[in-house]
N, C-alpha and C positions, 0 to 999 in steps of 0.2 A: 438061765435066769433071766438072760434077756427078754424071753417071749413074756415073761411076768410083766415087766415093766411096760413093754408095748401094750399089752392086753388091759392094765390100768391106766395108762394113759388114754387108750382109745374108747374106754368102757362110757356108754351112753353118746358116742360121737355120732354125728350123723351119718359119716361113711359105714358106721357098723352096723345102725338099723340100716339101711339101705343094704349092705351086705346080707344081712337076715332075710330082707324082703326077696333079694333076689334068689336066694338059696332055696326059700319056699316056693317061688315060683318056676324056677328054672332048673338047670342042671347044677345040684350040689358040687360034683367034683369040678365043673367047668368054673365056678364062682370061687371056689377053694382054691383053683389054680391061677387064676385072675388075681385073688386078694393077695396070695402070696408074692406074685409078680409085681405087683403093685407095690406092697410094701419092699421088695426087693428095689425096685427102681427108684422110690423115695428113699430110702436109706443110704443107696449109692449115693444120690444126688448130694443127700445131706453132708455124707462123709468127703467126697470130692470136694462141693464149695467150701466145707471147713477147713480143707486142707489147703486150699488156694486163699481162703482170707486169712490163715496163719502164716502163709509167704508172704502175702503182698501188703497185708493191711497190720498195723501196731495193736498190740493187746491192749494198749490204753484207750486207743479210737474205739474199738469193739465194746469197752466196758463203759466208754461215756455214751456211745448211740444206744445201746442196750439200757443204760439208765434212763437216758433222756426219753426213750419210748416206753418205758415202764409206768414212768412218771405221767408220760400223755396219756397212756391207755387207763390209769388210775385215775387221774383228774377225768377223764372222758365218762368213766364207771360211774365216778360220784355225779357229775353233771346229770347224768341221765337218769339217776337214782331221785334225785329233788328236782 
């Protein structure tokens, strides 16, 4: 089921479009293996860094920083629209 979430999160992403382009012009098997390894490395990095953050940074700080960033990105988006 996890692959469905990854697919939906990546749908229309530039990396997905680049992968489609590579697969159509290069070895599809090579692109498949490279894409899988790339996702493996990125997922492993996310898990390891998340584990590190959980051990060394309090949950409150993570929520505070995430909230501030979310508000900042929202304001930036609003300012760029108008």
